[in-house]
KOLPAVEX-859309 format. One record per atom (N, C-alpha, C): x, y, z. Coordinates in pm, whole numbers, plus 50000, padded with zeros to 5 digits. Layout:
! residues N
XYZ
...
***
This chain:
! residues 108
936817589943849
937937582043924
939207582943811
940267582943942
941567586343871
942437575843821
943787574943758
944517564143753
944587552543853
945107561743977
945637552844100
944147541244121
943237549944111
942107537144158
941697530744048
942027535043939
941747524443814
942427511843826
943917516243836
944807503743876
944627493744005
944077499144096
943497492344215
942307484144165
941307490044104
940367481044032
940867469643975
941907474643843
942417463843757
942837453643862
943717454243966
944317444444026
943247433244085
942157440144110
941187432544200
940247421844099
939727432243996
938897428643912
939557418243810
940937420043731
941367416243622
942527406243655
943637408243739
944917401043747
944707391543837
944187396543949
943937387644089
942987378444088
941837379843965
941107370943927
941297355643906
940797348843984
941037334643955
940437328543825
939667333443775
939217328343671
939787332843554
940387345343578
941557348143479
943097344643461
943727351543570
945357350943582
945567341943705
945267345643805
945587341243948
944977328943985
945767324344076
945197312844132
945447313044324
944557304944361
944997305944512
946147295244538
947147302044620
948157293444662
948167296144840
949227285444895
949347284445054
950507290545048
950627300545110
952067306645186
952587303945303
952787295445396
953167295645499
952137295345562
951087287645534
949497287445567
948737300245567
949087309745472
948137317845422
947817313145320
946637315845262
945887311645141
946047327045066
946207331044946
946377342044872
946087340944754
945567349444648
945477348144508
946877352544449
947647343044397
948877347844331
949007345344139
949727351344108
950017352743965
951217342443991
951707329043892
952667325243940
953547325243791
954977327843801
955427325043660
957007320243684
957677317043566
959147313243596
959737326743613
960677328543690
961637341143698
963107341343633
963457330943584
964717331843540
965037327943399
965617332243288
965987326643192
967197318843208
967337305243124
968437295643144
969557305143082
969317313243003
970797319842935
971247332943017
970407333743099
970717350443198
972067348643281
972597358943308
973817359043422
973507355343583
972207357043567
971497358343712
971227342843734
970967334843625
970547321643614
971967314243640
973077316643583
974467310943597
974737314043728
974567322043778
975187327243912
974647318344023
973097318344017
972517308044084
972927294644082
972907290543940
973427274943960
974737272844003
975557281144006
976757280644069
976777276544202
976117281844260
975837280444419
975297268244457
975007258144368
974247247944385
973077244644400
972127255544373
970667253244401
969967246144291
968677240344312
967857233944187
967587245644071
967157239143975
967017250243839
965667255743894
964937248943945
963257253543972
963477263344043
962467276443972
962757287644025
960967294043965
960237300644068
959227304344046
959237321244082
958137329244027
957997340944101
956577342244125
955997345044257
954547346544294
954287360944297
953637365344237
952987381644204
951717380844293
951757388344408
950337387144511
950067404644554
948947404844564
948677422844600
949537421244714
949897435044789
950917434244894
949817433345002
948517441144966
947387441645120
947327425145146
947277416645034
946747404445079
947757393345196
949057400045199
949967392245276
950997399045321
950877407845399
952117417245485
953027413845514
952737397345587
953797393545658
955087388645555
954677390545418
956067390845334
956917400945369
956467411145432
957487419945484
958447415445573
958467404545630
959217400145728
960197390945684
960327385045554
960977377445471
962097383245402
963537376445417
964507383145374
965077369845287
965737376645166
966587366845079
967367356845185
967037344545140
967907332445214
966947326145300
965757332845310
965017323545415
964267312845354
963727304545444
962937293145426
961487298945388
960827292645295
959277295545279
958577285145214
957477281445264
956457268445233
955557272845164
955677270245033
954417273944933
953687260444871
952437259344889
951577247144846
952557236344903
952657233645035
953607222745050
954907218044979
955537230044922
956837231044858
958177238344960
958967232944986
959957243345056
960967248244938
960557258744958
961917272144870
962577281344961
963427285944883
964197296744976
963927307544886
964127321844955
963567333944926
964807338944841
964647337844736
965767346544634
965637363144644
964427364344618
964467381144594
962967386544620
962677397544699
961337401944711
961237418044665
960487422344596
960337434244536
958867441944550
958777453044534
957267459044544
957337467644426
956087466944405
955607480444306
954107481644260
953747494044277
952317493544246
951257488744321
951467484344431
950397476144496
950397460944487
951797456944453
951837443144430
953317440444481
953647424244535
954747421644590
955117409744487
956427408344470
956877397344381
957797394444465
957457376944509
958687372444558
958937359844467
960367362444449
961047351344372
961847339644443
961407328944410
961987315444503
962427307944429
963487297844491
963977285444445
963787278344520
963557264744420
963197251244517
964487249144606
964077245244744
965137241044860
965767227344856
966817223544825
967467213644828
968007208844977
***
């Protein structure tokens, strides 16, 4: 087995295992396994610029397997998105090594 196959196996068996790191979330009606983290440090320039735009301070990053929710390709920064019955605004979407990171801010 090569490195690429090992990474895919680790994504399934370790990182997106709900007994370890991930939890099931509902994104616009689709249940996916996600790793949830805070995305902005309060002392960062990015955070300060964000706050200048009068958004709420609550932000999160949801990391999911890209193959689990391909509809995320249709979202753009500024779009509204509902995650676990909470309305957010998409801040940024990035893809890397088979995972998609979607940074969201609570929608006021």
